[in-house]
N, C-alpha and C positions, 0 to 999 in steps of 0.2 A: 524224526522217528528213530528210536534206538534200534540197533542191529538185532537185539534180542528183547523179547517181551517177558516180563515176570508176571505170570498170571496171578500170583499171590498178592500182588500190589493192587489188584482190582477188586472192587465191590459191586461191579456191574458187568455181567457177562456180555452184554451188547456192546459196551465200551471196549472190552477186550477184543471182540470180533471186529469192530470197526478199525481199531488200531492195527490189528493183524492184517486186515485187508489193505489198508493204506500202505503198510510197510511192504507187503508182497507186491503190490501194484507198483510202488516206486522202484523196486528191484527189477522190474521188467519181466523178462523170461515168459512173456505171454500169459501172465496171471490175470484172471478175470473172475467175475461171478460164475460164469459158465464153466470155467476150468475147475473152480472149487466144487461146484455141483457135480461135475463129472467124477472127481476124486472121491466125493462123498457118496457116490452112487445114487444121486438124486435126479429125478426127471425134470423138475422145475429149474431152469437155468438161473433164476434170480432168487432162489430160496434164501441164500445168505443175506442178500439185501433186505428181504422181507423181515428176517430175524433182527438185523441191525436196526431197522426202522421201527421195530416194535409191533409189526403187523403180523408176525407169526411167532408162536412159542415153540419150544423144543421139548420133546418127550425125553425121558431119561435115556432111552436107547439112542435117540438122535443126538443128544448132548454128548454121549460117549463117542459117537461117530465123528462129531465136529471136533472134539478134543483130539482124536487120532489124526484127522486131516491137518489140524493146526500144529502137529508135532509134539503134543503134550503126552507125557508118559508118567507112570507111577502116581505119586502124590499130586503132581501138577494136573494130571488128567482127572483124578478123583476130586480135586478141589474145584475144577471147572464145572464138573457135573453137579456138585453140591451148590455151587454159585448159581447155576441155572435154577435149581430148586428153590433157593432163597429168593431170587428175584421174582419168581413166578408164584410164590406162595400166596394163597388167598386169605388166610386168617393170621392173626397175631400168633396164635399157638403154633401154626405151621412155620411161620418165620422164626419164632424163637427156637424151635427144634432144629431148624436148618442152620440158624446162626450159631447154635451151640456146636454143631458139627464142623462148621467153618473154623471156629476158634480153636478146634482141637488140633489143627495143623500147626506144627511148630513154626513153619515159615510164616504163616499168617500172624502168629503171636509176636514174632520178632519185628514184623513190619508195621503192624497196626496197634502198637501199644497204647496210643492215645485213644483210639476207638474203643479198645477194651476198657480203658478207664472211664470213658464216657458211658459205656454200657453198665459198668458197676455203679456209677453215680446215679443213674436213672432207675436202676433196679433195686437199690438198697434205700429204703425209706429214711434211714437214720443219717445217711451221708449229707443230704441237704440240710438236715437239722443241725449237724455239727458245724457246717459252714455258717449258719445263722448264729449259732452259739458263740462264734468268734467275735461277734459284735459286742459282747459283754466286756466291760472294762477289766474284769478280773479273770478273763479267759486264760486258760493254760493249755497249751497244746500237748497234753499228757494224757494217755489212755486212762490212767487211774482217776484223773480229775473229770474226764468227759463221761466215761461209762455210766456212773450212777446218776448223772444229771439228765440223761435222755429218758424219756417216758414212752413205753416201758424201758427199764434199764437194759443196756446192751452189754456184751462182754468186753473184756479188755482187748481181745483179739479183733473184735469188730471195730472198736474205737481206733485201733492201730491201722486197720484197713481203711477206715474213713479218712484218717489223716493222710495216709500215703496217697490215696486217690485224689484228695483235694489239693495236695501239694503238686502232684504230677500234672493236674489240669490247670494249675495256676489260679485256682479258686481260693487258695490260702497262700500267703507269702510271708516269709520270715525276714524281718528287718535286721540291720547290722547289729542292733542292740539285743537281738534275740527275741523280740516281741513278734507275735503272729497276728495278722489281720487279714481281712478279706482282700482278694485281688481280683482283677478282671481275668476271665478265661482267655488263655493264649490261643486256643483253637476251638472250633466248633465241630461237632460230629458231621460226617459227610452226609450228603443227601440220601445216599443209598441206605444208611442205617438209622438216620435221624428219626424217621417215622416209627421204627421199631422201638428205639430207646425212649422216645416221648410217650408212646403207647404204654410201655412198661412202667414208666414213671406214674402216669395217671392211674393205672390199675393198682399200683402199690399204694398210692396215697388214698385212693378210694377205700381200699381194704383197711388202711389205718383209721380212716374216718368211721368205718363200721365198728372196728374194735374199740374206739373211744367211747361208744355208747355204754359199754359195760365197764370200761377201765377208768373213765374220768367222771368225776362228779358233775351233775347237770349245771351247777353254778359256774363251772370252769369251761363250759363248751356251749356251742349253739349248733344244733343239728335241726334244720328246718327245711321245708320244701313247699312248693306250690304247683298245682296242676292248672294250666291255663289253656285257653283256646285262642289261637292267633292266626292271622293270615300271613302271606309272604312278607308284606311290609312290616307287620308287627314282629315277626321273627327276626328280621334284620335289625329292628330297633332294640329288641331285647339283647341281641348279641353285642350291639354297640354300647348299650348301658353296662354290660358286664365288662367290656374292654375298658371303658372309662373308669369304672369302679376299681379295676385292677391297678390302673395307673395311680388312682388316688391312694390306694393301699400302699403302693411302693413309695409314694411321696411322703405319706405319714410315717412310714417305717424309717425313712432316711432322716426325718426330723425328730425321731424319738430321742428324748434326752437321757433316758435310763433303761436301755434295752436289757431286760432280765429274762423274760420268758420267750421261748421260741414257739410259735403257733403255726398251724397249717390252715389255710383258707382254701377250700375247694369250690369250684363252680362246675355244675353239670347241667347242660341244656340239651335235651334230646327228644325226638318225637315219640309219642305213645300210640299214634295212629298212622294210617296210610292216607295221604291226601288225594291219591289218584282214585278214579272210579273203579271199585272192585266188583261191581255188579254186572259190568259189561261182558 
């Protein structure tokens, strides 16, 4: 356990509190859950343990008090309070708003550059499209070449941002001869923010699907849906069919002899009714 903890390196306030407790406990000096509660002015002697175990949440006021007991001051204390809000947010909108405030801290931006790039990748619909565009044999990693080939067209600045993000994440790589091709990602987003980034990706692509109804001729798209009644086993079978079809699409794409057009294929499966008894 390090002598000092950098709260900005954390994306989970419970993990920070756990490491703080273990560090202080290792130092001795009579530190315990009870002593922490006493310093925080709490009646419950195991309040800290309940928070660390995820059995108790922190209000904004209590988060501020915890930050003070942990010796956090200034931006570090403000970051901890915001981190608590991020972890406890109940909706994607709340998590996005809180995440935006977290990323406004300079220290966060200096430590979590790859997480920020992951966030940009999932939030910008055209960045995955640029990555797939790189499979074309005539692909040129130049904003002027890329921008007009995205539908709808993007700006040169957006194309530059897409390239920078893809190179930073290792999703595009440049060979010694200067050619650019797809690469495997060097890192994956952390579990604390992955749910947020993936949710933003799906929202963005669903919005693009809606836009394509007016922007793309019917002969070049397929927007269709079915409303079905199924039981628990039928629902599991439908999800399995979708998973298998996704794998088939990937295999077909890898075998494509002349990749020219980048397309988006969305799958949405969600309930339209409540299965529990509502009349009771």
